[in-house]
C-alpha positions in Angstrom: 78.9 33.9 -33.0 78.7 30.4 -31.3 75.3 28.9 -32.1 74.7 25.4 -31.0 71.6 23.0 -31.2 71.1 19.4 -29.9 69.6 16.5 -31.8 69.0 12.7 -30.9 70.5 11.6 -34.3 72.2 13.5 -37.1 72.6 12.0 -40.6 75.5 13.4 -42.6 74.7 12.8 -46.4 71.3 13.9 -48.1 71.6 11.4 -50.7 69.1 8.5 -51.3 70.6 6.4 -48.4 70.7 9.2 -45.7 67.2 10.4 -46.8 65.8 6.8 -46.4 67.0 6.8 -43.0 65.5 10.2 -42.1 62.1 9.0 -43.8 62.2 5.8 -41.7 62.6 7.9 -38.5 59.9 10.4 -39.5 56.8 10.7 -37.4 58.8 9.3 -34.2 59.9 10.9 -30.9 63.4 11.2 -32.1 64.7 14.6 -33.1 66.7 14.2 -36.4 68.8 16.3 -38.5 70.0 15.6 -42.0 73.1 17.6 -43.2 74.2 17.9 -46.8 77.0 20.3 -48.1 74.4 21.0 -51.1 71.3 23.1 -50.9 67.9 20.9 -50.8 66.0 22.5 -53.7 64.8 21.6 -57.1 67.9 23.2 -58.9 70.4 20.9 -57.0 68.8 17.8 -56.0 68.1 16.3 -59.5 71.4 14.8 -60.7 72.8 16.3 -63.8 73.4 12.6 -65.3 71.2 9.7 -66.2 71.9 7.7 -63.1 69.4 5.1 -62.5 68.6 2.6 -59.7 67.6 -1.0 -60.1 65.2 -1.5 -57.0 64.6 -5.1 -55.9 61.2 -6.2 -55.0 62.0 -6.2 -51.4 63.2 -2.6 -51.7 59.9 -1.7 -53.2 58.2 -3.1 -50.0 60.7 -1.1 -47.8 59.9 2.1 -49.7 56.2 1.3 -48.9 57.3 1.2 -45.2 58.8 4.6 -45.7 55.8 6.2 -47.1 57.2 7.2 -50.4 56.4 4.4 -52.9 53.0 5.7 -53.7 54.6 8.9 -55.0 57.1 7.1 -56.9 55.4 4.0 -58.2 54.0 5.7 -61.5 57.7 6.4 -62.9 59.2 3.1 -61.4 59.2 0.8 -64.4 58.8 -3.1 -63.4 61.0 -5.7 -64.4 59.2 -8.8 -65.4 62.1 -10.8 -66.7 65.9 -10.8 -66.9 68.0 -12.4 -69.6 71.5 -13.4 -68.6 74.0 -14.3 -71.1 77.8 -14.3 -72.0 79.2 -12.8 -75.2 80.7 -15.5 -77.4 79.0 -18.4 -75.3 75.9 -20.5 -75.9 74.7 -20.6 -72.2 71.9 -18.3 -71.4 69.4 -18.0 -68.5 66.1 -16.1 -68.2 64.7 -15.3 -64.8 61.1 -14.5 -64.5 58.5 -13.1 -61.9 56.8 -16.5 -62.1 59.7 -17.9 -60.7 59.1 -16.3 -57.3 55.4 -15.5 -57.5 55.7 -11.7 -57.1 54.4 -8.9 -59.5 57.9 -8.0 -60.5 61.5 -9.0 -59.9 62.2 -5.4 -59.5 61.9 -1.8 -60.7 63.9 0.8 -62.5 63.8 4.5 -61.4 65.9 7.6 -62.0 67.8 8.4 -59.0 66.7 12.1 -59.0 63.0 11.0 -58.8 63.6 9.1 -55.7 65.8 11.9 -54.3 63.0 14.4 -54.8 60.0 12.2 -53.5 62.0 11.6 -50.2 62.9 15.2 -49.8 59.2 16.3 -50.4 58.3 13.9 -47.5 61.0 15.1 -45.2 60.0 18.7 -45.7 56.7 18.0 -43.9 58.1 16.2 -41.0 58.1 18.2 -37.6 60.9 16.1 -36.0 63.3 16.1 -39.0 65.5 19.3 -39.7 67.0 19.7 -43.2 70.4 21.5 -42.8 71.4 22.1 -46.4 74.6 23.8 -47.5 76.1 22.8 -44.1 79.5 21.0 -43.7 80.9 19.0 -40.9 84.5 20.5 -40.3 85.5 18.6 -37.0 84.1 15.8 -34.8 84.7 14.9 -31.0 83.1 12.0 -29.5 82.4 11.2 -25.7 80.9 8.2 -24.0 77.5 10.1 -24.2 77.6 12.5 -27.2 79.1 13.6 -30.4 80.0 17.2 -30.9 80.2 18.4 -34.5 81.7 21.8 -35.7 80.0 22.8 -38.7 80.1 25.6 -41.2 77.3 27.1 -43.1 77.2 29.8 -45.8 75.2 32.1 -43.9 76.9 31.4 -40.5 73.6 30.5 -38.9 75.1 27.5 -37.2 78.5 26.6 -35.7 78.1 23.6 -33.4 75.7 20.6 -33.1 75.6 17.9 -30.3 73.9 14.4 -30.8 73.7 11.0 -29.2 74.2 9.1 -32.6 76.1 10.4 -35.9 75.3 8.5 -39.0 77.6 8.8 -41.7 76.0 8.3 -45.1 78.2 10.7 -47.2 79.4 8.3 -49.9 82.5 6.2 -50.5 84.9 9.2 -50.1 83.3 9.9 -46.7 84.7 12.9 -44.8 83.2 11.6 -41.4 85.1 8.1 -41.8 88.3 10.2 -42.3 87.6 12.5 -39.5 86.8 9.5 -37.0 90.2 7.8 -38.1 88.3 4.8 -39.6 90.2 3.4 -42.6 88.7 1.7 -45.5 90.0 -1.1 -47.9 90.0 0.0 -51.6 90.1 -2.8 -54.2 90.5 -1.4 -57.6 88.4 -3.5 -60.4 90.7 -1.6 -63.1 87.2 -1.0 -64.7 85.2 2.0 -65.7 81.3 2.2 -65.5 79.7 4.3 -68.3 76.1 5.2 -67.7 73.7 6.5 -70.2 70.2 6.1 -71.7 69.1 4.8 -75.1 66.2 4.6 -77.3 65.7 1.4 -78.8 64.0 0.2 -82.0 61.8 -2.3 -80.2 59.9 -2.0 -77.0 61.7 -3.3 -73.9 58.6 -5.0 -72.8 59.8 -4.8 -69.1 62.8 -7.1 -70.0 66.2 -6.4 -68.3 69.5 -7.9 -69.9 72.7 -8.7 -67.9 75.4 -9.4 -70.6 78.7 -10.5 -69.5 81.6 -9.5 -71.8 85.5 -10.0 -71.6 85.6 -6.3 -70.5 82.9 -6.5 -67.9 79.1 -6.7 -67.5 76.7 -4.7 -69.7 73.2 -4.1 -68.1 70.2 -3.0 -70.3 67.3 -1.9 -67.8 63.7 -0.9 -69.0 62.5 2.7 -68.0 59.0 4.0 -67.9 59.4 6.3 -70.8 60.0 3.6 -73.1 63.9 4.1 -73.2 66.5 1.9 -71.6 69.1 2.6 -69.1 72.6 1.5 -70.0 75.3 0.6 -67.5 78.3 -0.5 -69.6 81.6 -1.9 -67.8 84.8 -1.5 -69.7 88.6 -1.8 -69.0 89.8 1.6 -67.3 92.7 1.5 -69.9 90.1 1.7 -72.8 89.9 5.5 -73.0 88.8 5.4 -76.5 85.1 4.1 -75.5 84.6 6.8 -73.0 85.7 9.5 -75.3 84.0 8.1 -78.4 81.2 9.9 -80.3 77.6 8.9 -79.9 77.8 6.8 -83.4 81.0 5.0 -82.2 79.3 4.3 -78.9 76.4 2.8 -80.4 78.4 0.6 -82.6 80.3 -0.6 -79.5 77.0 -1.5 -77.9 75.9 -3.4 -80.8 79.1 -5.2 -80.8 78.8 -6.3 -77.2 75.0 -6.9 -77.0 73.8 -7.6 -80.5 70.2 -6.6 -81.7 67.9 -8.2 -79.1 66.1 -4.7 -78.8 66.7 -4.0 -82.6 68.9 -1.1 -83.2 69.9 1.6 -80.7 68.6 4.7 -82.2 70.0 7.4 -79.9 71.8 7.7 -76.6 71.8 10.3 -73.8 74.6 12.1 -72.0 77.3 9.7 -71.0 78.9 9.7 -67.5 81.9 7.5 -66.6 83.3 6.7 -63.2 86.0 4.2 -62.0 84.9 1.0 -60.2 86.3 0.0 -56.8 85.0 -2.3 -53.9 85.4 0.1 -51.1 84.8 -1.4 -47.5 85.1 0.5 -44.4 87.3 -1.4 -41.6 84.3 -1.2 -39.2 80.4 -0.7 -39.1 80.7 1.8 -36.3 83.0 3.5 -34.0 82.2 5.0 -30.9 78.9 6.7 -31.4 79.4 7.1 -35.3 77.7 4.3 -37.5 78.4 4.1 -41.2 75.7 3.3 -43.9 75.7 3.0 -47.6 78.7 3.8 -49.6 80.3 5.2 -46.5 80.3 1.5 -45.2 80.6 -0.4 -48.4 80.7 0.5 -52.1 79.9 -2.5 -54.5 80.4 -3.3 -58.0 77.3 -2.4 -59.9 76.7 -6.0 -61.5 73.4 -6.9 -60.6 72.5 -3.5 -59.0 72.9 -4.6 -55.4 74.4 -1.5 -53.7 71.4 0.6 -53.0 69.2 -2.3 -52.3 71.8 -3.5 -49.5 72.1 -0.2 -48.0 68.2 0.1 -47.7 68.2 -3.2 -45.7 70.8 -1.8 -43.5 68.7 1.3 -42.9 65.6 -0.7 -42.1 67.4 -2.8 -39.6 69.4 0.3 -38.1 66.1 2.0 -37.7 64.3 -1.0 -36.2 67.2 -1.4 -33.5 67.2 2.5 -32.7 63.4 2.7 -32.3 63.2 -0.4 -30.3 65.7 1.0 -27.7 64.9 4.7 -28.0 65.4 6.8 -26.2 67.6 5.6 -23.3 69.8 3.3 -25.4 70.1 5.5 -28.5 73.7 5.3 -30.0 74.8 2.7 -27.2 77.6 0.4 -28.2 75.4 -2.7 -27.3 72.8 -1.4 -29.7 75.3 -0.6 -32.6 76.8 -4.0 -31.9 73.5 -5.8 -32.2 72.8 -4.0 -35.6 76.2 -4.9 -36.9 75.8 -8.7 -35.9 72.1 -8.5 -37.5 73.5 -7.4 -40.9 76.9 -9.0 -41.1 75.5 -12.3 -42.9 73.6 -10.3 -45.7 76.5 -7.8 -46.2 79.0 -10.4 -46.7 76.9 -12.6 -48.9 75.9 -9.8 -51.1 79.5 -8.4 -51.3 80.9 -11.9 -52.1 78.2 -12.3 -54.7 78.8 -9.1 -56.7 82.6 -9.4 -56.2 82.5 -13.0 -57.4 80.3 -12.2 -60.4 82.4 -9.3 -61.4 85.7 -11.6 -61.3 84.2 -14.7 -62.7 83.2 -13.4 -66.0 86.2 -11.2 -66.6 88.5 -12.7 -69.5 90.8 -15.2 -67.9 91.5 -19.0 -68.0 90.0 -20.5 -71.1 88.6 -23.5 -69.2 86.3 -21.1 -67.2 84.3 -20.5 -70.4 82.4 -23.8 -70.6 82.1 -23.8 -66.9 80.3 -20.5 -67.0 78.1 -21.6 -69.9 77.2 -24.9 -68.1 76.2 -22.9 -64.9 73.9 -20.6 -66.8 72.3 -23.6 -68.8 71.9 -25.4 -65.5 70.4 -22.2 -63.8 68.0 -21.9 -66.7 66.6 -25.6 -66.5 66.4 -25.6 -62.7 63.2 -23.8 -61.3 64.3 -24.4 -57.8 67.9 -22.8 -58.5 66.1 -19.9 -60.5 63.9 -19.3 -57.5 66.6 -19.3 -54.9 69.0 -17.2 -57.0 66.3 -14.6 -57.7 65.2 -14.5 -54.2 68.8 -13.7 -53.1 69.2 -10.9 -55.9 65.6 -9.6 -54.8 66.6 -9.4 -51.0 63.8 -11.5 -49.8 65.9 -13.1 -47.2 65.2 -9.7 -45.3 61.7 -10.8 -44.5 60.7 -13.3 -42.0 57.6 -15.4 -42.0 54.8 -15.4 -39.4 53.2 -18.5 -38.0 50.9 -19.0 -40.9 54.0 -18.9 -43.4 53.3 -15.2 -44.7 56.1 -13.1 -45.4 56.4 -10.0 -43.0 58.7 -7.0 -42.4 61.3 -7.4 -39.5 
């Protein structure tokens, strides 16, 4: 059976980035489809790990723009201060919300909660179709359209035509491969271990970024009083990944100390290798790449999703400004690429630089790093500039009265 349907825009990938774009385009004249290989339901949407997202303050403002923050805010724990240190060095720095004059530097939320809130919003949108348990098997592009061959478990659909295809299907993007676009993979030779922990002392909305010879260790506050843990270790160190809970807690104390008292218990641990993945282009023909399909960053500083959401906001702004006559046009996608290039490069260089700077290396770099942290701690101006960069506040412009506004 040859069943076909037309859309203005098709998003492949129903994770938080693809869903964010769908939410941004909800209640518009565009007919949108979001495709995912998994089913959109309560059993499969929540992740089976303790993956959390560190949301910058600018991301909170963008989630308000998407219409999902009010449903998320109760479970999004604010970060009031961030303590930065390096193991074995005296230099430390503390960044605070008072440095930038915002209610919080950022927020921490479980990824499955954001997934669910976005999905619930999308289920009520007349211009958005959710095509779950659907796989794209082939792509053909022309000057005016993109034709997709798709496969569903119930054979209800076999072909889709759209004017713009958005690939948000992760760092191993099948859409990227089908369109012949290559990606550069840089192996950090590190593994990230994610879990949650109950600590002896309350977190008091304080986050920690602790640099160790193996890689950064992030301790982030959660709304239920626990802390999210993201530990980076050498990929060759298999013992930490496979260690018992008691052994892992001992390693945590060795790397972090007792700033939160004792780690009383930890949850399920999930480990994954770390790469910097960069698509060779932002778009090809009428296919544009966002999220990890475009660029997958080192987790230091928690910048990946925040950068992707700024991409989503700018892409949607470009699409809606020129809709419907220029939707998917190369001029439009070139403008989007140019508008996002500086932020993408700056954020990529920052996270990549931090990941490399604090790795074990030349001994003379240790005092230099310590001096840098001390200098940052003693300079309100430097703390403000650095915090604003990490918070993504450069995404906002100012009106004639100097008030920040969304682009």
